[in-house]
Structures are given as C-alpha cells and as structure tokens.
N, C-alpha and C positions, 0 to 999 in steps of 0.2 A: 198563879197567873204570871206569865212571863212579862217583863217590863223593861223599859229603857231607862237608863240614867242619863240625863241631859244636862249639859252645861252650855250656856250661851254667854259669850263675852264679846265686848268691843275692845278696841285697842286701849281704851282708857278706863274701863270698868267692867265688873261682873254685872251681867244683866239679869239672868234667871238660871236657877238650878233646881232640879227636882226629878221625880219619877214620872214617866209618861207612857202612854199607849202607842202613840204615833207621832212622827215628826215629818213635815214636808218642807222642802227647801228648793230655791231656784238654781239648780246646778247649771253649769255652763252648757251642757248638752241637753237640757230639758229638766222639767220638774222631777224631783226625786222624792219618793215616799219611803220612810223607814219604819219597820215594825220590828219587834223582838225577833232575834234570830237572823237578821239581815247579814249578808256577806260583808266582810270588811271592805270599806271604800275610803278613798281620799279624793275629794273633788273641789274644784274652784266653784264659788258661788257668784252668780250675777246679782245685780240689784233686784230687789223684789221682797217677798214676804216669806219669813220662816214661821211656820205654824206648828204649834205643839198642843196636843190634847193630853192633859194630865190624867192621872188615874181616877179622878173624880168626874171626868168628862168636861172640865173647864177648858175652853179653847183660848190659847194665848197666841197673839199675832205680833210679830216683830218685823218692822220694815227696816231693811238693811240696804247699804250701798254696795255691798259685795263682800267677799271674804272667802272662807273655805269651810268645808264640813269633813269631819272624820268620824267613821263608824267602825267600831271593833268590839266584839264581845259584849254587845248590848249597851255600849257606852257611846253616846253621841256628843261630839264636841263641835260647836259652831263658833268660829272666830270671825267676827264681822269687822270690816273696816270702820263702819259707823252704824249705830242703831238710831234711826230717825224717829221711830214711833214704837210704842209698846202698848198694845191694847189687849184687854182680857174680856171675854164674854162668858157669862155663866152657862152652866150646863143646860 
C-alpha cells in the first residue's frame, strides 16, 4: 500500500510526524488534497485546518494561521506560522 510520510512543524516546534493515507490543507488558491503519488508542489497555505488521516484511519486536525506545504516523492512537509489547535479523533 502506498503511503505518505508527513511532517508538520510550527516555527517553534515539531507538531506531528508519521505515515498517512491522505492530507488536506488550505492552499492559497483552494483546498488541496494529497494522496500517495501526488505530483510535486510547493504552495502557500492560508489560515485554516490541515487534516491528516493516518494509516490506522485516525484523523488528526491541526488549526494553523498560515504557512506553506511541500509535496515531493510521497513526502509531505507542512511548515505552519503557528499551530493554534491540535485535535485527534479515533477511527
């Protein structure tokens, strides 16, 4: 099964790292969804929610104030200006 390797960091700390099925984020030109095999991108993020579904189906939700997202070779890096909230819901 193809998967994503995800790192979410704020300016001051590492927030979450792990393997995931899907990531969605508030890109400057609209919501972006990332699955394994996504074409490489680099995009500015608006304030909103970055959502990650890990391999166990657990949904993680991070409220951010902005930042950027990089996707390349199934590696997703989210660098947030600030992470305001971090919630996790069970599968």
